[in-house]
N, C-alpha and C positions, 0 to 999 in steps of 0.2 A: 951852263951847270947851275943847278939849283944851290942857293946858299942858305943854310938852315940858322936860323937865329938859335941863340942859345938856350937850351932846355933849362928852366928854372925852376917849373913845377909842372907837375904832371898829375891827373885825376886818373887813380887807378880804379879798373874794372875788378869785381871779384875773382875772375879766372885769373889775372895775375898775381892778386894777392895771397890766392890759395898755392900757387905755383913757389911763390917766395917762401911763404911758410913751411912748404914741403921740401924747401933747399934745394928748388930747382934753378933754371937760368934766370928767372925773374929777380931772383935774391941779388944776382949782382948788379942790377939797376939800384936796388933799394940801397946798397951799401956806397953807392955814388953820393958823396958828402954836398955837392953842389946842386943836387937836385933835391926839391921838397915834393915828397908824395903826398897825395892828399886823396880823400876820398868820402863817402857818407857813411852816416851810422848803418843806413840801410843796406849799403854793400857790406860793411863788417858783420852784419845780422846774418847776411846771405853766406858769407864765407862760414861762418859758424854751423851753419845748416849742413855744410858739406864735410866739414871736418872728420867725421866718422867715416864718409866714402874714401877720402882720401888717404887716411890712416890704414883701411883694410888695403887699400889698392897698394900703397907703397910699404907694407907692413911696418907701420908706425903706431905709437900709443896715440889716442887722441889728445891726452893731456899736453904730451911733448909738441904736439901741432899747435894745440891753443898757447901754450908757453911760446913757441916761435912767433906765432901771430903776436902775441902782445908784445914782443920784443923789436917788431918791426918799425922803422921809424916812419910812421904813419900820422897824419894829421887827420883828424875826423871831425866833419862839418855836421852839425845838426842841421835838420830840415829847415827850421826856420830861417837860416841863413840864406838859402836860395829858393824858398819858395814861390818868389814871384816868377821863377823861371819855369816852372812845373808844367802848365800848361802849354807853353812854347815847346819845350823838350818833348811833350808828350805827341804833339801834332808833329814834330820831326819824326818820331820814332813810331807812328802809326801802322798798326800792321805787324810789327817786329816786337822784340822781347820786351814786355813791360817792365820786367825789373832792371832795364838800363835807363830808364826815364829819370831817376833821380840824380844818377851820375853825370847824365849828359846836361841837367839842369844846374848842377854846380859847376862843371866845364863851362858852360854859357855864361853863367853868373859873374866867375873869376876870370874869364876869357883865356882858360888854358887849354892844352891840348888833352886828349883822352889816352890812356893807355891801356888797351885791350887786345886780347887775340881773337876776338869774334867780330863778324862782319857787321853786326847790328847797328854800328855806328857810323857805317858808310852812308855818305850823303846827307849826315845830320848837320852839316854847317860848321861843325868843329875837326880842327886836325887829329887824326888818329895816329896812333903809334903802336906797332906790334913789339913785342919782347924783341924779336929778332932784328927788327929794323932798330929798334934803341941801340942793341947791343953793337950792330954794325957802326951806328954812328958814334956811339962812345968808346968803342971799341975797349969795352968792358972785359 
């Protein structure tokens, strides 16, 4: 039986941040007070690019989603803090989604797991959690 070390910090991908901003299942992870959720400014910018799409899909106003995004307890790291891991992350994700490089670099720099619902992080050398897996582990 696998024993899990306590999750103290997670590097959140844009897809889970969008889900939380829309009030979906990922929001329950954000509401866990004992877990720090971090991301990159790049990922926050990516989320903002898709707010209109999500607003239309779920019949929300874009302004409400933007407000929800700002309310998420999310620590945003600037690129200069993990820049020394960009090349390494780029090699690990070669041929996959280039938009994931910065988050992987941050996760590698801080030695924290990635929280994402896409498969691009598989075989990247860091631990990956999906929202479903986290909800099961945390019984949120």
